[in-house]
C-alpha positions as CSV (number, residue, x, y, z in Angstrom):
1,M,-53.8,-32.5,-225.9
2,H,-50.7,-34.0,-223.7
3,V,-52.6,-34.1,-221.0
4,A,-55.3,-35.6,-222.5
5,L,-53.6,-38.3,-224.4
6,E,-51.4,-39.3,-221.0
7,T,-54.6,-39.7,-219.0
8,R,-56.6,-40.5,-221.3
9,T,-59.7,-37.6,-220.4
10,P,-62.3,-37.3,-222.9
11,I,-62.3,-33.8,-224.0
12,V,-66.0,-32.3,-224.2
13,P,-66.0,-29.3,-226.3
14,V,-68.7,-26.5,-225.4
15,A,-70.0,-23.8,-227.8
16,V,-71.2,-20.4,-225.8
17,I,-73.0,-18.4,-228.5
18,G,-74.3,-14.4,-227.2
19,P,-71.5,-12.8,-225.6
20,E,-69.3,-11.9,-228.0
21,E,-72.8,-9.9,-229.1
22,E,-72.7,-8.6,-225.6
23,A,-69.7,-6.4,-226.4
24,P,-68.9,-6.3,-229.4
25,L,-64.9,-5.3,-229.9
26,L,-64.4,-2.2,-232.2
27,A,-60.6,-2.1,-231.3
28,N,-57.8,-3.6,-229.2
29,P,-54.8,-1.2,-229.2
30,R,-51.4,-2.7,-227.8
31,W,-49.6,0.8,-226.9
32,L,-52.9,1.0,-225.1
33,A,-52.9,-2.2,-223.1
34,R,-48.4,-1.8,-222.8
35,L,-49.8,1.6,-220.8
36,V,-52.0,-0.1,-217.8
37,G,-49.9,-3.0,-218.1
38,T,-52.6,-5.7,-219.4
39,P,-52.1,-8.5,-221.3
40,T,-55.5,-6.7,-223.3
41,A,-57.2,-3.2,-223.7
42,P,-60.7,-3.8,-225.4
43,L,-62.7,-1.0,-226.7
44,T,-66.1,-1.5,-226.9
45,P,-69.1,0.9,-228.0
46,T,-70.7,-0.5,-224.8
47,L,-67.8,0.1,-221.6
48,V,-70.0,0.5,-219.1
49,L,-73.7,-1.1,-220.3
50,P,-73.4,-4.9,-222.1
51,L,-75.7,-5.5,-224.4
52,P,-79.1,-7.5,-223.5
53,V,-78.1,-10.4,-224.7
54,K,-78.4,-14.0,-224.9
55,Y,-76.1,-16.9,-223.7
56,H,-76.1,-20.3,-225.5
57,I,-74.5,-23.1,-224.3
58,Y,-74.5,-26.1,-226.0
59,F,-72.3,-29.5,-225.0
60,G,-70.8,-32.0,-227.9
61,A,-70.6,-35.5,-227.2
62,P,-67.1,-36.8,-225.1
63,L,-63.8,-37.4,-227.6
64,R,-62.0,-39.9,-226.7
65,L,-58.4,-39.6,-227.4
66,G,-55.7,-42.1,-226.6
67,G,-52.1,-43.4,-227.7
68,A,-48.9,-41.8,-227.0
69,A,-48.7,-37.6,-226.8
70,V,-46.0,-37.9,-230.1
71,P,-45.8,-34.9,-232.4
72,E,-48.6,-36.3,-234.9
73,L,-51.0,-38.0,-233.0
74,V,-51.4,-34.1,-231.1
75,A,-51.9,-32.9,-234.1
76,H,-54.1,-34.5,-235.5
77,N,-56.0,-34.5,-232.4
78,V,-55.7,-31.1,-232.2
79,Q,-57.3,-31.2,-235.1
80,R,-60.5,-32.6,-234.3
81,V,-61.0,-31.3,-231.7
82,R,-60.9,-27.8,-233.3
83,T,-63.3,-29.6,-236.4
84,A,-65.7,-30.6,-233.4
85,L,-66.1,-27.2,-231.5
86,Q,-66.5,-25.3,-235.1
87,D,-69.3,-27.9,-236.1
88,L,-70.7,-27.2,-232.7
89,I,-70.1,-23.4,-233.3
90,N,-72.1,-23.1,-236.4
91,R,-74.8,-25.9,-235.8
92,S,-75.1,-23.6,-232.8
93,L,-75.2,-20.5,-234.5
94,S,-78.0,-22.0,-237.6
95,T,-80.5,-22.6,-234.9
96,R,-80.4,-19.0,-233.2
97,R,-82.9,-16.9,-234.1
98,H,-81.7,-13.5,-233.1
99,V,-79.3,-11.7,-231.2
100,F,-81.2,-10.5,-228.4
101,W,-83.5,-13.6,-227.8
């Protein structure tokens, strides 16, 4: 957010619908991540072969931000981006017919 405000770069919300169904997460044990030396160790029922899902990518309208990167403005704009992303995800999910097509 600081970079976007200082450079007056618009933020484009992007929702990718589908990957969450490709490999549903059963667990992500921290002990296993520490054991294998990775940040995460996701356990899914599709460890070898992912489910055949379609990805749908939706782009929202660019959010033009401006002003000094003071904490209040940063927090306000972060909330603005989160709201735009959540709205885009909700609209995208409501138009999806099925997980696999």
